[in-house]
C-alpha positions as a Markdown table, in Angstrom:
| # | Residue | x | y | z |
|---|---|---|---|---|
| 1 | Met | 132.7 | 85.9 | 116.1 |
| 2 | Asp | 130.6 | 88.8 | 117.5 |
| 3 | Phe | 132.9 | 88.9 | 120.5 |
| 4 | Ala | 135.9 | 89.0 | 118.3 |
| 5 | Tyr | 134.4 | 92.0 | 116.6 |
| 6 | Thr | 133.9 | 93.6 | 120.0 |
| 7 | Ile | 137.6 | 93.0 | 120.9 |
| 8 | Ala | 138.6 | 94.5 | 117.6 |
| 9 | Gly | 136.4 | 97.5 | 118.2 |
| 10 | Phe | 138.0 | 98.0 | 121.7 |
| 11 | Ala | 141.5 | 97.8 | 120.3 |
| 12 | Val | 140.9 | 100.3 | 117.5 |
| 13 | Gly | 139.0 | 102.6 | 119.9 |
| 14 | Ala | 142.0 | 102.6 | 122.3 |
| 15 | Ile | 144.4 | 103.4 | 119.4 |
| 16 | Val | 142.1 | 106.2 | 118.3 |
| 17 | Gly | 141.9 | 107.6 | 121.8 |
| 18 | Leu | 145.7 | 107.4 | 122.1 |
| 19 | Thr | 146.7 | 108.9 | 118.7 |
| 20 | Gly | 143.6 | 110.9 | 117.5 |
| 21 | Val | 143.8 | 109.1 | 114.2 |
| 22 | Gly | 140.5 | 108.2 | 112.6 |
| 23 | Gly | 139.2 | 104.7 | 113.1 |
| 24 | Gly | 138.7 | 104.2 | 109.4 |
| 25 | Ser | 142.4 | 103.8 | 108.7 |
| 26 | Leu | 142.5 | 100.9 | 111.2 |
| 27 | Met | 139.0 | 99.4 | 111.4 |
| 28 | Thr | 138.3 | 98.9 | 107.7 |
| 29 | Pro | 141.5 | 97.1 | 106.8 |
| 30 | Leu | 141.2 | 95.0 | 109.9 |
| 31 | Leu | 137.7 | 93.9 | 108.9 |
| 32 | Val | 138.8 | 93.1 | 105.3 |
| 33 | Leu | 142.2 | 91.4 | 106.0 |
| 34 | Leu | 141.6 | 89.7 | 109.4 |
| 35 | Phe | 137.9 | 88.9 | 109.3 |
| 36 | Gly | 137.4 | 88.5 | 105.6 |
| 37 | Ile | 134.5 | 91.0 | 105.4 |
| 38 | His | 133.6 | 92.1 | 101.9 |
| 39 | Pro | 135.4 | 95.5 | 101.2 |
| 40 | Ala | 132.1 | 97.3 | 100.4 |
| 41 | Val | 130.4 | 96.0 | 103.6 |
| 42 | Ala | 133.5 | 96.9 | 105.7 |
| 43 | Val | 133.6 | 100.4 | 104.3 |
| 44 | Gly | 129.8 | 101.0 | 104.7 |
| 45 | Thr | 129.6 | 99.6 | 108.2 |
| 46 | Asp | 132.7 | 101.6 | 109.3 |
| 47 | Leu | 131.3 | 104.8 | 107.9 |
| 48 | Leu | 128.3 | 104.6 | 110.3 |
| 49 | Tyr | 130.6 | 103.4 | 113.1 |
| 50 | Ala | 132.7 | 106.6 | 112.5 |
| 51 | Ala | 129.6 | 108.9 | 112.4 |
| 52 | Ile | 128.4 | 107.6 | 115.8 |
| 53 | Thr | 131.7 | 107.6 | 117.6 |
| 54 | Lys | 132.8 | 111.0 | 116.3 |
| 55 | Ala | 129.4 | 112.6 | 117.2 |
| 56 | Gly | 130.4 | 112.4 | 120.8 |
| 57 | Gly | 133.8 | 114.0 | 120.1 |
| 58 | Thr | 132.0 | 116.8 | 118.2 |
| 59 | Val | 129.8 | 117.6 | 121.2 |
| 60 | Ala | 132.8 | 117.7 | 123.5 |
| 61 | His | 134.8 | 120.0 | 121.2 |
| 62 | Asn | 131.8 | 122.3 | 120.7 |
| 63 | Leu | 131.3 | 122.6 | 124.4 |
| 64 | Lys | 134.9 | 123.7 | 124.7 |
| 65 | Gly | 134.5 | 126.2 | 121.8 |
| 66 | Thr | 137.1 | 124.4 | 119.7 |
| 67 | Val | 135.0 | 124.0 | 116.5 |
| 68 | Asp | 135.3 | 126.6 | 113.7 |
| 69 | Trp | 131.9 | 126.1 | 112.1 |
| 70 | Lys | 132.9 | 128.2 | 109.1 |
| 71 | Ile | 135.7 | 125.8 | 108.2 |
| 72 | Thr | 133.4 | 122.8 | 108.9 |
| 73 | Gly | 130.7 | 124.3 | 106.7 |
| 74 | Ala | 133.1 | 125.0 | 103.8 |
| 75 | Leu | 134.4 | 121.4 | 104.0 |
| 76 | Ala | 130.9 | 120.0 | 104.1 |
| 77 | Ala | 129.9 | 122.2 | 101.1 |
| 78 | Gly | 132.4 | 120.2 | 99.0 |
| 79 | Ser | 132.3 | 116.8 | 100.7 |
| 80 | Leu | 128.6 | 116.0 | 101.0 |
| 81 | Pro | 127.7 | 116.5 | 97.3 |
| 82 | Ala | 130.9 | 114.7 | 96.3 |
| 83 | Ala | 130.2 | 111.7 | 98.6 |
| 84 | Ala | 126.6 | 111.4 | 97.4 |
| 85 | Leu | 127.5 | 111.7 | 93.7 |
| 86 | Thr | 130.3 | 109.1 | 94.1 |
| 87 | Leu | 128.0 | 106.5 | 95.5 |
| 88 | Val | 125.3 | 107.2 | 92.9 |
| 89 | Val | 127.9 | 106.7 | 90.1 |
| 90 | Ile | 129.2 | 103.5 | 91.7 |
| 91 | Gly | 125.7 | 102.1 | 92.4 |
| 92 | Thr | 124.5 | 103.0 | 88.8 |
| 93 | Phe | 127.4 | 102.2 | 86.6 |
| 94 | Phe | 129.5 | 99.5 | 88.3 |
| 95 | Pro | 128.5 | 95.9 | 87.4 |
| 96 | Gly | 126.9 | 94.5 | 90.5 |
| 97 | Gly | 126.6 | 97.9 | 92.1 |
| 98 | Ile | 128.7 | 98.7 | 95.2 |
| 99 | Gly | 129.4 | 94.9 | 95.6 |
| 100 | Gly | 131.0 | 94.8 | 92.2 |
| 101 | Ala | 133.4 | 97.6 | 93.1 |
| 102 | Ser | 135.3 | 95.6 | 95.7 |
| 103 | Lys | 138.6 | 95.8 | 93.8 |
| 104 | Ile | 138.6 | 99.6 | 93.4 |
| 105 | Ile | 137.5 | 99.9 | 97.0 |
| 106 | Ser | 140.5 | 97.8 | 98.2 |
| 107 | Ile | 142.9 | 99.7 | 96.0 |
| 108 | Ser | 141.4 | 103.1 | 97.1 |
| 109 | Leu | 141.7 | 102.1 | 100.7 |
| 110 | Gly | 145.3 | 101.0 | 100.3 |
| 111 | Ile | 146.2 | 104.4 | 98.6 |
| 112 | Ala | 144.3 | 106.3 | 101.3 |
| 113 | Leu | 146.3 | 104.4 | 104.0 |
| 114 | Leu | 149.6 | 105.3 | 102.4 |
| 115 | Leu | 148.6 | 108.9 | 102.2 |
| 116 | Thr | 147.5 | 108.8 | 105.8 |
| 117 | Ala | 150.9 | 107.5 | 106.8 |
| 118 | Ile | 152.6 | 110.3 | 104.9 |
| 119 | Ala | 150.3 | 112.8 | 106.6 |
| 120 | Leu | 151.2 | 111.4 | 110.0 |
| 121 | Ile | 154.9 | 111.6 | 109.4 |
| 122 | Phe | 155.1 | 115.0 | 107.8 |
| 123 | Arg | 152.2 | 116.9 | 109.5 |
| 124 | Gln | 154.5 | 119.2 | 111.5 |
| 125 | Arg | 156.7 | 119.9 | 108.5 |
| 126 | Ile | 153.7 | 120.7 | 106.4 |
| 127 | Gln | 152.5 | 123.2 | 109.0 |
| 128 | Lys | 156.0 | 124.8 | 109.3 |
| 129 | Phe | 156.2 | 125.1 | 105.5 |
| 130 | Ser | 152.8 | 126.8 | 105.3 |
| 131 | Leu | 153.7 | 129.2 | 108.0 |
| 132 | Ser | 157.0 | 130.2 | 106.4 |
| 133 | His | 155.5 | 130.5 | 102.9 |
| 134 | His | 152.4 | 132.4 | 103.9 |
| 135 | Gly | 153.7 | 135.2 | 106.1 |
| 136 | Ala | 151.1 | 137.5 | 104.6 |
| 137 | Glu | 147.5 | 136.6 | 105.1 |
| 138 | Arg | 146.1 | 134.6 | 102.2 |
| 139 | Asp | 143.0 | 136.0 | 100.6 |
| 140 | Pro | 140.1 | 134.5 | 102.6 |
| 141 | Arg | 138.1 | 133.8 | 99.5 |
| 142 | Val | 141.0 | 131.7 | 98.1 |
| 143 | Thr | 141.3 | 129.8 | 101.4 |
| 144 | Arg | 137.6 | 129.1 | 101.4 |
| 145 | Thr | 137.6 | 127.9 | 97.8 |
| 146 | Leu | 140.6 | 125.6 | 98.6 |
| 147 | Thr | 138.7 | 124.3 | 101.7 |
| 148 | Val | 135.6 | 123.4 | 99.6 |
| 149 | Ile | 137.9 | 121.6 | 97.1 |
| 150 | Thr | 139.6 | 119.8 | 99.9 |
| 151 | Gly | 136.1 | 118.7 | 101.2 |
| 152 | Ala | 135.2 | 117.4 | 97.7 |
| 153 | Val | 138.3 | 115.3 | 97.5 |
| 154 | Leu | 137.7 | 113.9 | 101.0 |
| 155 | Gly | 134.1 | 113.2 | 100.1 |
| 156 | Val | 135.1 | 111.0 | 97.2 |
| 157 | Leu | 137.9 | 109.3 | 99.2 |
| 158 | Val | 135.8 | 108.7 | 102.3 |
| 159 | Ser | 132.8 | 107.4 | 100.4 |
| 160 | Ile | 134.9 | 104.8 | 98.6 |
| 161 | Ser | 137.4 | 103.8 | 101.3 |
| 162 | Ser | 136.1 | 105.3 | 104.6 |
| 163 | Val | 139.6 | 106.8 | 105.1 |
| 164 | Gly | 140.6 | 110.4 | 104.8 |
| 165 | Ala | 138.5 | 112.4 | 107.2 |
| 166 | Gly | 141.0 | 112.1 | 110.0 |
| 167 | Ala | 144.7 | 112.4 | 109.5 |
| 168 | Leu | 144.5 | 113.6 | 105.8 |
| 169 | Gly | 141.8 | 116.2 | 106.6 |
| 170 | Val | 143.7 | 117.6 | 109.6 |
| 171 | Thr | 147.0 | 117.8 | 107.6 |
| 172 | Val | 145.4 | 119.8 | 104.8 |
| 173 | Leu | 143.8 | 122.1 | 107.4 |
| 174 | Phe | 147.1 | 122.7 | 109.0 |
| 175 | Phe | 148.4 | 123.9 | 105.6 |
| 176 | Leu | 145.4 | 126.1 | 104.8 |
| 177 | Tyr | 145.1 | 127.6 | 108.3 |
| 178 | Pro | 148.6 | 127.5 | 109.8 |
| 179 | Arg | 147.8 | 130.2 | 112.4 |
| 180 | Leu | 144.7 | 128.4 | 113.8 |
| 181 | Pro | 145.3 | 126.5 | 117.1 |
| 182 | Ala | 145.7 | 122.8 | 116.6 |
| 183 | Val | 142.9 | 122.0 | 118.9 |
| 184 | Arg | 140.5 | 124.1 | 116.7 |
| 185 | Ile | 141.7 | 122.3 | 113.6 |
| 186 | Val | 141.2 | 118.9 | 115.2 |
| 187 | Gly | 137.7 | 119.9 | 116.5 |
| 188 | Ser | 136.6 | 121.3 | 113.1 |
| 189 | Asp | 137.8 | 118.2 | 111.3 |
| 190 | Ile | 136.0 | 115.9 | 113.7 |
| 191 | Ala | 132.8 | 118.0 | 113.4 |
| 192 | His | 133.0 | 117.8 | 109.6 |
| 193 | Ala | 133.6 | 114.0 | 109.7 |
| 194 | Val | 130.2 | 113.4 | 111.3 |
| 195 | Pro | 127.9 | 114.6 | 108.5 |
| 196 | Leu | 130.3 | 113.3 | 105.9 |
| 197 | Thr | 130.5 | 109.7 | 107.3 |
| 198 | Leu | 126.7 | 109.8 | 108.0 |
| 199 | Val | 125.8 | 110.7 | 104.5 |
| 200 | Ala | 128.3 | 108.3 | 103.0 |
| 201 | Gly | 127.2 | 105.5 | 105.4 |
| 202 | Leu | 123.5 | 106.1 | 104.6 |
| 203 | Gly | 124.4 | 105.9 | 101.0 |
| 204 | His | 126.1 | 102.5 | 101.5 |
| 205 | Trp | 123.0 | 101.4 | 103.5 |
| 206 | Trp | 120.9 | 102.4 | 100.5 |
| 207 | Leu | 123.2 | 100.3 | 98.3 |
| 208 | Gly | 122.9 | 97.3 | 100.7 |
| 209 | Ser | 126.5 | 97.4 | 102.1 |
| 210 | Val | 126.0 | 97.9 | 105.8 |
| 211 | Asn | 126.0 | 95.0 | 108.4 |
| 212 | Trp | 124.0 | 96.3 | 111.4 |
| 213 | Ser | 125.0 | 93.3 | 113.7 |
| 214 | Leu | 128.6 | 94.0 | 112.9 |
| 215 | Leu | 128.1 | 97.7 | 113.6 |
| 216 | Gly | 126.6 | 97.0 | 117.1 |
| 217 | Ser | 129.4 | 94.6 | 118.0 |
| 218 | Leu | 132.1 | 97.1 | 117.0 |
| 219 | Leu | 130.4 | 99.9 | 119.0 |
| 220 | Ile | 130.2 | 97.9 | 122.2 |
| 221 | Gly | 133.9 | 97.5 | 122.2 |
| 222 | Ser | 135.1 | 100.8 | 120.7 |
| 223 | Leu | 133.3 | 103.3 | 123.0 |
| 224 | Pro | 135.0 | 102.1 | 126.2 |
| 225 | Gly | 138.2 | 101.7 | 124.2 |
| 226 | Ile | 138.2 | 105.3 | 123.1 |
| 227 | Trp | 137.5 | 106.4 | 126.7 |
| 228 | Ile | 140.4 | 104.4 | 128.1 |
| 229 | Gly | 142.8 | 105.4 | 125.3 |
| 230 | Ser | 142.0 | 109.1 | 125.7 |
| 231 | His | 142.8 | 108.9 | 129.4 |
| 232 | Ile | 146.2 | 107.2 | 129.1 |
| 233 | Ser | 147.3 | 109.1 | 126.0 |
| 234 | Ala | 149.2 | 111.7 | 128.1 |
| 235 | Lys | 151.4 | 108.9 | 129.4 |
| 236 | Val | 152.5 | 107.5 | 126.0 |
| 237 | Pro | 155.1 | 109.5 | 124.1 |
| 238 | Glu | 153.6 | 110.6 | 120.7 |
| 239 | Lys | 157.0 | 110.6 | 119.1 |
| 240 | Phe | 156.9 | 106.8 | 119.3 |
| 241 | Leu | 153.2 | 106.2 | 118.7 |
| 242 | Arg | 152.8 | 108.1 | 115.4 |
| 243 | Pro | 155.8 | 106.6 | 113.5 |
| 244 | Ala | 154.8 | 103.1 | 114.7 |
| 245 | Leu | 151.3 | 103.7 | 113.5 |
| 246 | Ala | 152.5 | 105.1 | 110.2 |
| 247 | Val | 154.7 | 102.0 | 109.5 |
| 248 | Met | 151.7 | 99.8 | 110.2 |
| 249 | Leu | 149.5 | 101.8 | 107.8 |
| 250 | Val | 152.1 | 101.5 | 105.1 |
| 251 | Leu | 152.3 | 97.7 | 105.5 |
| 252 | Val | 148.5 | 97.3 | 105.6 |
| 253 | Gly | 148.0 | 99.8 | 102.7 |
| 254 | Thr | 150.5 | 97.9 | 100.5 |
| 255 | Lys | 148.8 | 94.6 | 101.4 |
| 256 | Leu | 145.4 | 95.9 | 100.4 |
| 257 | Ile | 146.7 | 97.3 | 97.1 |
| 258 | Ala | 148.1 | 93.8 | 96.3 |
| 259 | His | 145.1 | 92.0 | 97.8 |
């Protein structure tokens, strides 16, 4: 079974390398639906998996100067307290703690996947809409406030479902910062995902919903998978990849909501 987890990690890592979409939208539903992992354990383990894998991406983007740390800080100002508060509330008030919240986690994950699919399909249209409707520069204070609020929403969503810090975060940043180069938006989003998934993952560990053996098996496969996917991504047309991935997320999200 550990080898099967490694193969799954490699497959998800390769897709992440190809598309740039966060592993949470693929790994967590795979663990729940294919391997029968408890939703809380799947989310908690995947959060630490994401923190480790995206740390390398953050270092690479920072060396290239493609991280806007002001944006990352504004997102974190909203997301980190929201993630911690969400887990405290679940651990305190849900019968059975985080383990008793499996139904809401599955539904939240399904909804997050559907939103991620929408974000993948309409990302370019959202960016064009923002550019056409914000010809004049938006008040920086308003933009920062909206960024903090976005971070808070992502904090709640990611701590419950492990999904949202990737495609959803990037899509909202495209709307808030339409003039910022795409590579800086992606770099800033990846940099923000590291502390968010780390805090949420440690919160799940505190609540007892992290499987360390599973985490190690996934990392053994995913790290080379991401490397290979990143190197062949230029040869695969994105116009085919993203719609196919969006359809898959819709199917999986619907299955989880009905699960």
